[in-house]
C-alpha positions as CSV (number, residue, x, y, z in Angstrom):
1,M,5.2,12.9,4.2
2,Y,6.2,10.6,1.4
3,I,9.6,9.1,1.5
4,N,10.9,7.0,-1.5
5,I,12.9,4.4,0.3
6,A,14.2,2.9,-3.2
7,E,15.7,6.3,-3.8
8,I,17.4,6.5,-0.5
9,F,18.9,2.9,-0.9
10,R,20.1,3.8,-4.3
11,A,21.9,7.1,-3.0
12,L,23.2,5.2,0.0
13,T,24.5,2.4,-2.3
14,T,26.2,4.8,-4.5
15,T,27.8,6.6,-1.6
16,S,29.0,3.3,-0.1
17,R,30.6,2.3,-3.5
18,L,32.5,5.7,-3.4
19,L,33.7,5.3,0.3
20,S,34.8,1.6,-0.4
21,L,37.3,2.9,-3.1
22,A,39.1,4.9,-0.1
23,P,37.8,3.1,3.1
24,D,39.8,5.2,5.7
25,H,38.3,7.5,8.1
26,N,39.8,10.6,6.4
27,A,37.7,9.8,3.1
28,L,34.4,9.7,5.2
29,H,35.2,13.1,6.7
30,V,35.9,14.6,3.3
31,F,32.5,13.2,2.2
32,A,31.0,14.7,5.4
33,A,32.5,18.1,4.9
34,D,31.2,18.5,1.3
35,P,29.1,21.6,1.2
36,T,26.5,20.3,-1.3
37,L,25.9,17.2,0.7
38,N,25.8,19.2,4.1
39,R,23.2,21.7,2.6
40,A,21.1,18.7,1.2
41,W,21.1,16.9,4.4
42,G,20.3,20.0,6.5
43,R,17.3,20.9,4.2
44,M,16.0,17.4,4.6
45,E,13.1,17.2,7.1
46,P,14.0,15.3,10.4
47,E,11.8,12.6,9.7
48,G,13.4,11.9,6.4
49,R,16.9,11.9,8.1
50,A,15.7,9.4,10.7
51,V,14.3,7.1,8.0
52,T,17.7,7.5,6.1
53,I,19.8,6.6,9.2
54,L,17.5,3.5,9.6
55,A,17.5,2.5,6.0
56,A,21.3,2.5,6.3
57,A,21.4,0.8,9.6
58,W,19.1,-2.0,8.1
59,K,21.2,-2.5,5.1
60,A,24.5,-2.4,7.2
61,G,22.9,-5.0,9.4
62,Q,22.7,-7.5,6.4
63,A,26.6,-7.5,6.1
64,D,26.9,-10.4,8.5
65,S,25.6,-11.8,11.5
66,T,28.3,-10.6,14.0
67,H,28.2,-7.1,15.6
68,I,31.0,-4.6,14.6
69,A,33.3,-3.5,17.1
70,H,33.2,0.1,18.6
71,G,35.7,2.5,17.2
72,G,37.1,5.6,18.6
73,H,34.9,8.2,16.8
74,M,31.4,9.2,18.0
75,E,29.8,8.3,14.6
76,E,31.5,4.7,14.8
77,H,29.7,4.3,18.2
78,Y,26.3,5.2,16.8
79,A,26.7,3.0,13.8
80,V,27.5,0.1,16.0
81,E,24.5,0.6,18.1
82,L,22.1,1.2,15.1
83,T,23.6,-1.8,13.3
84,K,23.1,-3.8,16.4
85,A,19.4,-2.7,16.6
86,A,18.7,-3.7,13.0
87,Q,20.4,-7.1,13.3
88,E,18.4,-7.8,16.4
89,W,15.1,-6.7,14.9
90,A,15.9,-8.8,11.8
91,E,16.7,-11.9,14.0
92,Q,13.4,-11.5,15.8
93,Y,11.0,-10.4,13.0
94,G,12.7,-11.5,9.9
95,R,14.4,-9.5,7.0
96,G,11.6,-8.8,4.5
97,D,9.8,-5.6,3.7
98,A,7.2,-5.9,6.5
99,A,10.0,-6.2,9.0
100,F,11.8,-3.3,7.7
101,T,8.7,-1.2,7.5
102,A,8.2,-2.2,11.4
103,F,11.7,-1.3,12.2
104,V,11.4,2.3,10.8
105,N,7.9,2.6,12.3
106,T,8.1,1.1,15.8
107,P,9.5,3.4,18.6
108,A,12.0,0.9,19.6
109,A,15.7,1.5,20.5
110,G,16.9,2.0,16.8
111,R,14.1,4.2,16.0
112,L,14.7,6.3,19.0
113,L,18.3,6.7,18.5
114,A,18.1,7.5,14.9
115,S,15.3,10.1,15.8
116,S,17.5,11.7,18.4
117,L,20.4,12.0,15.8
118,A,18.0,13.3,13.1
119,F,16.5,15.9,15.3
120,N,19.6,17.4,16.6
121,R,20.0,20.4,14.4
122,D,22.9,21.6,16.5
123,D,25.1,18.7,15.0
124,L,23.9,17.7,11.8
125,S,27.3,16.7,10.6
126,L,27.2,13.8,13.1
127,S,24.2,12.3,11.9
128,L,25.7,12.6,8.4
129,R,28.9,11.0,9.3
130,V,26.7,8.2,10.9
131,V,24.9,7.5,7.7
132,L,28.2,7.5,5.8
133,T,29.9,5.2,8.3
134,L,26.8,2.9,8.1
135,T,27.2,2.9,4.2
136,T,30.7,1.4,4.4
137,R,29.2,-1.5,6.3
138,F,26.9,-2.4,3.2
139,P,27.1,-6.2,2.2
140,E,28.5,-5.7,-1.2
141,H,31.7,-4.2,0.4
142,R,32.2,-6.8,3.0
143,P,34.7,-9.7,2.6
């Protein structure tokens, strides 16, 4: 299966810009409840959802070197763990394209968590909210 990572990053960056305009948790839920977005997310293959989650975690992990605090919502918990996995991977293997490719393809903690979320068809909205939460963490929106 071919996945265009550049297109995924472009879409995630656009979403992060929109969410940065209204950075509260309610705005995130409004995005996550959008029927068009939900249908598109549901039609995506689970492998594509997993790569999208990992791509968002990788980009969010570039925000700064500190780990983000756990919030009270489940999507925040997953976002924290995925960001931490991306940051730890980057600290050990670097931040280049080869390190990102290895992060996405190696069955380490981040990949296993992303796959678990992506393949959970009973709660697709959770994985979508995780991706949206990660986009709010992108470096261009951090002080």
